[in-house]
Structure formats: structure tokens, C-alpha cells
C-alpha positions as CSV (number, residue, x, y, z in Angstrom):
1,M,0.0,0.0,0.0
2,K,1.4,3.3,-1.0
3,Q,2.5,5.5,2.0
4,Q,1.2,9.0,2.0
5,Q,3.5,11.9,2.3
6,T,3.7,14.2,5.2
7,L,6.5,16.5,5.1
8,A,4.1,18.5,3.2
9,T,1.6,17.9,5.9
10,L,4.0,19.0,8.6
11,V,4.6,21.9,6.5
12,A,1.1,23.1,6.2
13,L,0.0,22.9,9.7
14,A,2.7,22.5,12.3
15,L,2.6,19.2,14.2
16,L,3.0,18.3,17.6
17,P,1.4,19.1,20.7
18,A,0.8,15.7,22.2
19,A,4.5,14.9,22.4
20,Q,6.0,14.4,25.8
21,A,9.2,16.4,25.4
22,S,9.2,20.0,24.2
23,G,8.2,20.6,20.6
24,F,7.0,17.3,19.0
25,A,9.9,15.1,20.2
26,L,9.2,11.9,22.2
27,D,12.5,11.8,24.1
28,E,11.0,9.7,27.0
29,Q,11.5,6.2,25.6
30,G,10.7,3.2,27.7
31,A,9.0,3.2,31.1
32,A,12.0,2.3,33.3
33,G,13.1,6.0,33.5
34,M,9.6,7.5,33.9
35,G,9.7,7.3,37.7
36,N,12.8,9.4,37.7
37,A,11.4,11.8,35.1
38,W,14.1,10.3,32.8
39,A,16.7,12.2,34.8
40,G,20.2,11.1,33.9
41,A,18.8,8.6,31.4
42,A,22.1,8.5,29.4
43,A,24.0,7.4,32.6
44,V,21.5,5.2,34.5
45,T,19.9,3.1,31.7
46,D,21.0,-0.5,32.1
47,D,18.8,-2.3,29.6
48,A,18.3,-2.6,25.8
49,S,16.5,0.8,25.6
50,A,20.0,2.3,25.8
51,V,19.7,2.1,22.1
52,F,17.8,5.4,22.4
53,H,19.2,7.0,25.5
54,N,22.9,6.2,25.1
55,P,24.2,3.4,22.9
56,A,27.4,3.2,25.0
57,A,25.3,2.0,27.9
58,L,24.4,-1.2,26.0
59,I,27.7,-2.5,27.4
60,R,25.9,-3.2,30.6
61,V,23.7,-5.9,29.0
62,Q,25.3,-9.3,29.8
63,G,23.1,-11.6,27.9
64,P,20.4,-11.6,25.2
65,Q,17.7,-9.2,26.3
66,L,14.3,-8.0,25.0
67,V,12.5,-4.9,26.2
68,A,8.9,-4.1,25.3
69,A,7.4,-0.8,26.5
70,G,4.4,1.4,26.1
71,N,3.6,4.9,27.4
72,Y,0.0,6.1,27.4
73,L,-0.2,9.9,27.0
74,D,-3.3,11.9,27.7
75,F,-3.0,15.5,26.4
76,S,-5.5,18.3,26.8
77,A,-5.3,21.6,24.8
78,R,-8.5,23.6,25.4
79,F,-8.6,26.9,23.5
80,H,-10.3,30.0,24.8
81,A,-10.8,32.5,21.9
82,T,-10.4,36.3,22.5
83,G,-11.1,37.3,18.9
84,S,-9.9,36.0,15.5
85,D,-10.2,37.8,12.2
86,T,-9.1,37.8,8.5
87,W,-8.3,40.3,5.8
88,L,-6.7,40.6,2.4
89,V,-3.4,42.4,1.7
90,D,-3.0,43.8,-1.8
91,R,0.2,42.3,-3.3
92,A,1.0,45.5,-5.2
93,T,0.6,48.1,-2.5
94,G,0.8,46.1,0.8
95,T,-2.4,47.7,2.0
96,V,-5.4,46.1,3.6
97,G,-8.2,45.5,1.0
98,T,-8.0,45.2,-2.8
99,S,-10.2,45.9,-5.7
100,S,-12.3,43.1,-7.0
101,M,-12.8,42.3,-10.7
102,L,-15.9,44.6,-10.5
103,G,-13.8,47.5,-9.4
104,T,-15.4,47.4,-5.9
105,P,-13.0,47.4,-2.9
106,T,-13.1,44.2,-0.8
107,G,-10.8,42.4,1.6
108,E,-11.5,44.6,4.7
109,I,-10.9,43.1,8.2
110,R,-13.7,40.7,9.1
111,P,-14.2,38.5,12.2
112,V,-14.1,34.8,11.5
113,G,-16.3,33.7,14.4
114,G,-16.3,30.1,15.4
115,S,-16.3,28.3,18.7
116,G,-13.6,29.1,21.3
117,G,-13.8,26.1,23.6
118,S,-12.5,23.4,21.4
119,D,-10.1,20.8,23.0
120,G,-7.7,19.7,20.4
121,G,-5.7,17.3,22.6
122,R,-5.9,13.6,22.3
123,G,-4.6,10.5,24.1
124,G,-2.5,7.7,22.6
125,V,0.1,5.0,23.2
126,V,3.8,5.4,22.3
127,P,5.3,1.9,21.9
128,G,8.9,0.9,21.9
129,F,10.8,-2.4,21.3
130,F,14.5,-3.0,22.0
131,Y,16.8,-6.0,21.7
132,A,20.4,-6.4,22.7
133,Q,22.9,-9.2,22.1
134,P,26.5,-9.4,23.5
135,L,28.9,-10.3,20.8
136,S,31.8,-10.6,23.2
137,R,32.7,-9.2,26.7
138,D,33.6,-5.9,25.1
139,L,31.0,-5.6,22.3
140,V,27.2,-5.5,22.5
141,L,24.9,-5.2,19.5
142,G,21.5,-3.6,19.9
143,V,18.5,-2.6,17.8
144,G,15.4,-0.5,18.6
145,V,12.1,0.2,16.9
146,Y,10.4,3.1,18.5
147,A,8.7,6.5,17.9
148,P,11.1,9.5,18.4
149,F,8.6,12.1,17.1
150,G,4.8,12.3,17.2
151,S,1.7,14.2,18.0
152,E,-2.0,14.5,17.3
153,T,-4.4,17.4,17.6
154,R,-8.0,17.5,16.3
155,F,-10.1,20.6,16.6
156,D,-13.8,21.2,15.9
157,A,-14.6,22.0,12.2
158,N,-16.0,25.4,13.2
159,W,-13.4,26.5,15.9
160,A,-11.9,30.0,15.8
161,G,-8.6,28.8,14.4
162,R,-10.0,26.5,11.6
163,Y,-8.3,28.5,8.8
164,T,-4.9,27.7,10.4
165,A,-5.5,24.1,11.6
166,I,-8.2,21.5,12.1
167,D,-6.6,18.0,12.2
168,T,-2.8,17.4,12.5
169,V,-1.4,13.9,13.0
170,L,2.2,13.0,13.0
171,T,3.9,9.6,13.6
172,G,7.6,8.9,13.3
173,L,8.9,5.3,13.3
174,N,12.6,4.9,13.9
175,I,14.8,1.8,13.3
176,S,18.1,2.1,15.1
177,P,20.9,-0.6,15.0
178,S,23.6,0.2,17.6
179,L,26.9,-1.0,18.9
180,A,28.6,-0.5,22.2
181,W,32.4,-1.0,22.7
182,R,34.3,-1.3,26.0
183,I,37.6,0.4,25.4
184,S,38.8,0.2,29.0
185,P,37.5,-1.2,32.3
186,R,35.7,2.1,33.0
187,L,35.1,3.7,29.6
188,S,32.7,2.6,26.8
189,L,31.7,4.2,23.5
190,G,28.6,3.7,21.5
191,L,27.4,4.3,17.9
192,G,23.9,4.0,16.5
193,L,22.3,4.7,13.1
194,N,18.8,6.2,12.7
195,A,16.4,5.5,9.9
196,T,13.2,7.5,10.6
197,L,9.9,7.2,8.6
198,V,7.7,10.3,9.1
199,D,4.1,9.9,8.3
200,A,1.5,12.7,8.8
201,E,-1.7,14.3,7.7
202,A,-2.9,17.8,8.3
203,S,-5.9,19.8,7.3
204,K,-7.4,23.3,7.6
205,A,-10.5,25.1,6.4
206,L,-10.4,27.4,3.4
207,D,-12.2,30.7,3.7
208,F,-14.4,32.0,0.8
209,R,-16.2,35.0,2.5
210,Y,-14.6,37.5,0.1
211,E,-15.5,35.3,-3.0
212,A,-19.0,35.1,-1.6
213,S,-19.2,39.0,-1.4
214,I,-18.0,39.4,-4.9
215,A,-20.5,36.9,-6.2
216,E,-23.3,38.8,-4.3
217,M,-22.3,42.0,-6.0
218,A,-22.1,40.3,-9.4
219,L,-25.4,38.4,-9.2
220,G,-27.4,40.7,-6.9
221,Q,-28.4,37.9,-4.6
222,T,-27.4,36.6,-1.1
223,I,-24.6,34.0,-1.2
224,P,-24.0,31.9,1.9
225,V,-20.4,31.6,3.3
226,I,-19.3,28.0,3.2
227,D,-15.8,26.8,4.1
228,G,-13.7,24.6,1.9
229,K,-10.9,22.4,3.1
230,A,-7.2,21.8,2.3
231,T,-5.5,18.6,3.3
232,L,-1.8,17.6,3.0
233,K,-0.7,14.0,3.3
234,G,2.7,12.3,3.0
235,D,5.6,10.4,4.3
236,G,9.4,10.3,3.9
237,W,12.6,8.9,5.3
238,G,15.3,10.7,7.3
239,W,18.8,9.5,8.3
240,G,20.9,10.3,11.3
241,A,23.3,8.9,13.9
242,N,23.7,8.5,17.7
243,L,26.9,8.8,19.6
244,G,27.4,7.9,23.3
245,L,30.0,7.8,26.0
246,L,29.8,6.1,29.4
247,Y,32.3,6.3,32.2
248,Q,32.0,4.1,35.3
249,L,33.1,5.8,38.5
250,E,35.2,4.1,41.1
251,G,33.0,3.1,43.9
252,G,29.8,3.0,41.8
253,G,27.9,5.5,39.8
254,S,28.5,6.7,36.3
255,L,28.9,9.8,34.1
256,A,27.6,9.9,30.5
257,A,27.2,12.0,27.4
258,S,24.9,11.2,24.4
259,F,24.3,13.0,21.1
260,R,21.6,12.4,18.5
261,S,22.2,14.1,15.2
262,S,19.7,16.3,13.4
263,M,18.0,14.9,10.2
264,T,15.9,16.3,7.4
265,P,13.4,13.9,6.0
266,K,12.2,14.5,2.5
267,A,8.8,13.5,1.3
268,K,6.6,13.6,-1.7
269,G,2.9,13.7,-1.1
270,D,-0.4,15.3,-2.2
271,Y,-2.2,18.5,-1.6
272,R,-6.0,18.2,-1.8
273,V,-8.3,21.2,-2.1
274,D,-12.0,20.7,-1.6
275,I,-14.2,23.5,-3.0
276,P,-17.9,23.8,-2.0
277,P,-19.9,22.7,-5.1
278,L,-22.0,25.9,-4.9
279,Y,-19.0,28.1,-5.4
280,S,-17.8,26.0,-8.3
281,E,-21.2,26.5,-10.0
282,L,-21.2,30.3,-9.3
283,A,-17.7,30.7,-10.6
284,A,-18.6,28.8,-13.8
285,G,-21.6,31.2,-14.2
286,L,-19.2,34.1,-14.1
287,G,-16.9,32.5,-16.6
288,L,-14.3,31.5,-14.0
289,S,-12.9,28.2,-12.8
290,L,-12.9,27.2,-9.2
291,E,-12.8,23.5,-8.9
292,S,-11.6,20.9,-6.3
293,E,-8.3,19.4,-7.2
294,I,-5.4,17.2,-6.0
295,Q,-1.8,18.3,-6.7
296,S,1.6,16.8,-6.0
297,A,3.6,18.2,-3.1
298,T,7.2,17.9,-1.7
299,A,8.7,19.2,1.5
300,K,11.6,19.0,3.9
301,V,11.3,19.0,7.7
302,K,14.3,20.0,9.7
303,L,14.3,17.8,12.8
304,P,16.6,18.7,15.8
305,W,19.8,17.5,17.2
306,R,20.0,16.5,20.9
307,L,22.8,16.6,23.4
308,Q,22.6,15.2,27.0
309,L,25.1,15.2,29.9
310,A,24.0,12.9,32.6
311,A,25.1,11.4,36.0
312,D,24.0,8.5,38.2
313,L,25.5,8.9,41.7
314,P,25.1,6.6,44.7
315,L,24.3,8.4,48.0
316,N,24.5,5.3,50.2
317,Q,23.7,1.6,49.9
318,T,19.9,2.2,49.3
319,W,19.6,5.7,47.8
320,S,21.0,7.1,44.5
321,L,20.7,10.4,42.6
322,Q,20.2,10.9,38.9
323,A,20.6,14.2,37.0
324,D,20.9,15.5,33.5
325,L,21.3,18.6,31.4
326,T,19.8,18.3,27.9
327,R,20.0,20.7,24.9
328,T,17.8,20.3,21.8
329,G,18.5,22.1,18.6
330,W,15.0,23.3,17.7
331,K,16.4,26.5,16.2
332,R,16.9,24.8,12.9
333,F,13.1,24.3,12.7
334,D,12.7,27.8,11.3
335,E,9.9,27.1,8.9
336,L,7.7,24.5,7.2
337,R,7.5,24.9,3.5
338,A,5.5,22.8,1.1
339,V,6.3,23.1,-2.6
340,I,3.1,22.3,-4.5
341,S,2.7,22.0,-8.3
342,N,0.8,24.9,-9.9
343,T,0.3,26.6,-6.6
344,P,2.6,29.1,-4.6
345,D,4.6,27.5,-1.8
346,Q,2.7,27.0,1.4
347,V,5.0,28.5,4.1
348,Q,4.6,28.5,7.8
349,V,7.2,30.5,9.7
350,Q,8.0,28.8,13.1
351,N,11.1,30.8,14.3
352,W,11.7,28.2,17.1
353,R,14.7,28.3,19.5
354,D,17.0,25.8,21.0
355,T,15.8,24.5,24.3
356,T,17.1,23.3,27.7
357,R,15.9,20.5,29.9
358,L,17.0,20.0,33.5
359,G,16.1,16.7,35.3
360,L,16.6,15.4,38.8
361,G,15.6,12.1,40.2
362,T,16.2,9.7,43.0
363,T,15.9,5.9,43.5
364,W,15.3,4.0,46.7
365,R,16.3,0.3,46.6
366,Q,13.9,-1.2,49.1
367,S,15.1,-4.8,48.5
368,D,16.8,-6.9,45.9
369,S,13.5,-7.2,44.0
370,M,12.0,-3.7,44.4
371,D,13.0,-0.2,43.7
372,W,11.0,3.0,44.2
373,K,11.6,6.1,42.0
374,F,10.9,9.8,42.2
375,G,11.7,12.6,39.8
376,L,11.1,16.1,38.5
377,A,12.2,17.9,35.4
378,W,11.8,21.3,33.8
379,D,11.4,21.2,30.0
380,Q,11.6,24.5,28.1
381,T,9.4,25.1,25.1
382,P,10.9,26.0,21.7
383,V,8.1,28.5,21.1
384,R,9.4,32.0,21.6
385,S,6.2,33.9,22.3
386,A,2.4,34.1,21.5
387,Q,3.3,35.6,18.1
388,W,5.0,32.3,17.1
389,R,2.7,29.8,18.8
390,H,0.9,28.1,16.0
391,P,-2.6,26.9,17.0
392,S,-1.7,23.3,16.1
393,T,1.4,23.4,18.3
394,P,0.2,24.8,21.7
395,D,3.5,24.0,23.4
396,A,4.6,25.6,26.6
397,D,7.2,25.2,29.4
398,R,6.7,22.0,31.3
399,L,7.3,20.8,34.9
400,W,7.4,17.1,35.3
401,L,6.4,15.3,38.6
402,T,6.9,11.6,38.4
403,T,7.0,8.4,40.4
404,G,7.4,4.7,39.6
405,L,8.7,1.3,40.7
406,S,10.8,-1.5,39.4
407,W,10.0,-5.1,40.4
408,R,12.2,-8.1,39.6
409,P,10.0,-11.2,40.1
410,S,12.8,-13.4,38.8
411,K,16.4,-13.3,37.6
412,A,15.2,-13.1,34.0
413,G,12.3,-10.7,34.3
414,K,11.8,-7.1,35.4
415,L,8.6,-5.0,35.3
416,D,8.7,-1.2,35.4
417,V,5.7,1.0,36.1
418,G,5.8,4.8,35.9
419,L,3.3,7.7,36.4
420,A,3.9,11.3,35.4
421,Y,1.9,14.5,35.8
422,V,3.1,17.4,33.7
423,R,2.2,20.9,34.7
424,M,2.2,23.2,31.6
425,D,2.2,27.0,31.5
426,D,-0.8,28.7,29.9
427,A,-0.1,29.2,26.2
428,A,-1.2,32.6,24.8
429,V,-1.8,32.7,21.0
430,D,-1.5,35.7,18.7
431,Y,-0.6,34.0,15.5
432,T,-1.0,35.4,12.0
433,D,-1.1,32.9,9.1
434,T,-1.0,33.6,5.4
435,A,-2.9,31.9,2.6
436,Y,-0.6,32.4,-0.4
437,N,-2.9,30.7,-2.9
438,R,-4.8,34.0,-3.3
439,A,-2.2,34.9,-5.9
440,D,-3.9,32.5,-8.3
441,Y,-7.2,34.4,-8.5
442,P,-7.8,36.5,-11.6
443,F,-10.1,38.9,-9.8
444,F,-7.6,40.1,-7.2
445,A,-3.9,39.8,-6.6
446,A,-3.8,39.4,-2.8
447,E,-2.7,37.4,0.1
448,Q,-5.2,36.5,2.8
449,K,-4.2,36.9,6.5
450,F,-5.7,35.0,9.4
451,R,-5.1,36.2,12.9
452,V,-5.9,33.7,15.8
453,R,-6.0,35.2,19.3
454,G,-6.7,33.4,22.5
455,S,-5.0,31.1,25.0
456,F,-4.7,27.3,25.6
457,D,-5.2,25.6,28.9
458,L,-2.7,22.7,28.6
459,S,-2.3,19.5,30.7
460,L,-0.6,16.2,30.2
461,W,-0.3,13.0,32.2
462,S,1.3,9.7,31.3
463,L,1.3,6.1,32.5
464,G,4.1,3.8,31.4
465,L,4.7,0.0,31.5
466,Q,7.8,-1.9,30.5
467,Y,8.8,-5.5,30.7
468,R,12.4,-6.7,30.3
469,H,13.3,-10.3,29.7
470,S,16.9,-11.6,29.8
471,W,18.2,-15.0,28.8
């Protein structure tokens, strides 16, 4: 079955809000680290999920091992509108409003209306599967299949920001073979390769209020305002690498560094425009063409790099401390641009920034078979301000509060359970979007602007389960 392209989809309507980490990254892989808020994950991970967190830490796996994990995320993004409107900008003069083909000015600022209480958040499960196999005492091979990026938002068809986003769904499937090498009794290095398939779909409403006004003037009758719809679909592959370092401290504990490279998946997809049949009939009556169509589209998405410095330090025989400092290179995600045949590029300026995450956790070893974990983390949003907060990406600074347990029922098995509550700052929105396709119309050379104003109430909680089996 042919995969549908979504770089174009990403491009048209920004992805991402249901992701656990900032932006639309899913950095929290596996459930063993959830109890510690994944603090110090590059240093503390001791199972096959090190494929993601730090490939050098695979060296701790002493026999064949399989890890299966799933994190359920419940994300809420309830929007409260304070006023959204639209207008036309004359391409020749840059002024608001333009002359129609009848010589009558149109394009003045008009409210778009719509509901303001739409909750675009959704719940979902993020799975991950990891396998590790020692090749010798100093070499361990691993492979992981997991989702490093993903989000889903679905708003009501008549909500106030419908001309910027309605549905946005992104999934990223990553396959990562990795190798850990012990170069000395205390120091290990790791290398992993990433092959990431990005698949997405995004839609938004198309506004025809100005066309309806022109038709009313030409025909002398009332014309209802009916929205159309634009949908982008697609998928594409991106390629990258992971590097890791693990240093075992004398007396226990470890220090670590891990790096995930950026990648730029490229996709070819389709851009579908659905025109209300009434408007197609009216346009034909005026000697114009306004028909639904499907066009090919290509796009690139600039995914970020990630660097983590981490520590796992014993405090005494039963308590240990985990910590990390993580930087993510979201600044390269400056825009989403879809190149569409026979239509001007659809461009969405993001202007994101690099972000910082600080994590702190602790583990209490109650017994040889039971550990209790506690953690907190602060995760910075890449969104600079309300001006750059796209309605389909209502991201905000996050404070993680987590707890969890590890239970070892046998020498071969281990079960991890984690629970996380994420407090997110209120996210103000004052975003202005542009519909560039207005340049195609013979009756006015204009670009249409949409301004969405309001705020999101955001919340996120997560439950994680993981089972590890060693042979």
C-alpha cells in the first residue's frame, strides 16, 4: 500500500502538541526511566532501551535481552478565543483590501467567528521495542524500533482557528541498529544509526467569504459563506546517527554523554483542495474556474539534534541520585515549506529556538527485588512567544512530577511502572497565518491573512509500562 507523504503535511500545519518532550519530540522512551522523570537517562539506563538513551550503555547488557514498553499519554489543549479575524493584503501596495474584478473594494478586516472552547488534545500510546545481544565481553549489539517524534491534535470544524489548523497527526517510526564497545574497564563508547519514517496528515479550512461577497455584487443575490478544506498528506525517510560515552566511576555510579544528530526527512505527497460545489457553480456562471483538485507536493522537515550530559551517583547503599542537562536544537526548525505544483509554496514560519531541559531524580532500593523512583524535570518550550505559537502546536514550558517502581520477580524478568503528571504553563496565542494561494485568483492579486488570538489551557499526564526479559 502506498504511503502518504507528510512532510508537506507537517509543513502546512505544524505538528506536535501531544508529544511528551518539548516541541514534538518523544525523548521519553521506555518506562523504566519515567519514575525518575528520565533524569540522567544516558547514565542510568541498564537495559536494551539504551539504544535510544545512550548506545554506550548497552555494554551493561550481559546476555540476550528483549525490552517491550508502552507509554500512554493523555494530552488536553483547550482553547479560549479572544477574537480572530481575517483580511486581504494587496500584493502590489501592501495595503489592507483590494479591488475586485468589479472595481469594488473588498478584503477589509472581518471576524471569522467560530467556537472558542475546542479541545484539540488527544490520548495515545507510544510503543517501543528494543533488543540487545552481546557479541563478546567488550562488544554489544542492539536494535530498537520506536517513535522519536509524534503528536495529534483534532479541533472542531468550526473552531476559531480553523483556517490555520483542524486536524494534525504525525507519527515517526525509527529503526536504530547500535553497537557498544568497551575500550577500557571504565570507559565505553557507542554508535547508532537512525532510519526514521515520518508519516502525517494535516488539514485546515479554506475561507471563501470574500469570494461570496464578490458573487453577491455580481449576481445581486445573497450568497452563503461556506468553508472549503485543504489537506496535505505524506511520508518520507530521514537518516541520522547517535553517539554515546559512558564512564563508570570508582565506587559505583557513572557519568555519560549522548548525542543524537539532526535529520531532514524529505517526502513527496499530495495537496487536496475541496471547493464547495455551490462556489464552483457560481464561478462557472461568471466565466471563471474554481474546482476541487489534487496536486503533488514535496517538502523537507528540519528535525533537531539533541545533546545530553548525565550522572547517576550513589548516595549510600539504598539511595542514588540521577541528574541531566539536555539541549535540543530546535532553532533549525525555522519554517515549514511545502512546494506544490501549480500553486505558490505554502509556508509556515516557526522561528523556534534551542531548548534546555533539567532533570533530577532519586531511586530507593527497598530490596533486591523492588526499587521506588521519584523525579522532577523542567522542560523549556521552543516557542518564543504568543506571536509564534501556531494553534496546532500549543506547546509551553513543562514541569514534570513523576514516580514509579521496578519489580524483579525473577532473575530473568523485570517489570517497570511509571506515572507522570506534567504541569504546563498557559499558552497565549496571537498567530498570523497567510494563505498564499490567493495569488492564483484572476479577480484580485492578494494574500489573505488569518489572525488567531486566545489562549490554551494545557495539561498532560502519562502512564508507562515496560517488561524486560533476559536470557
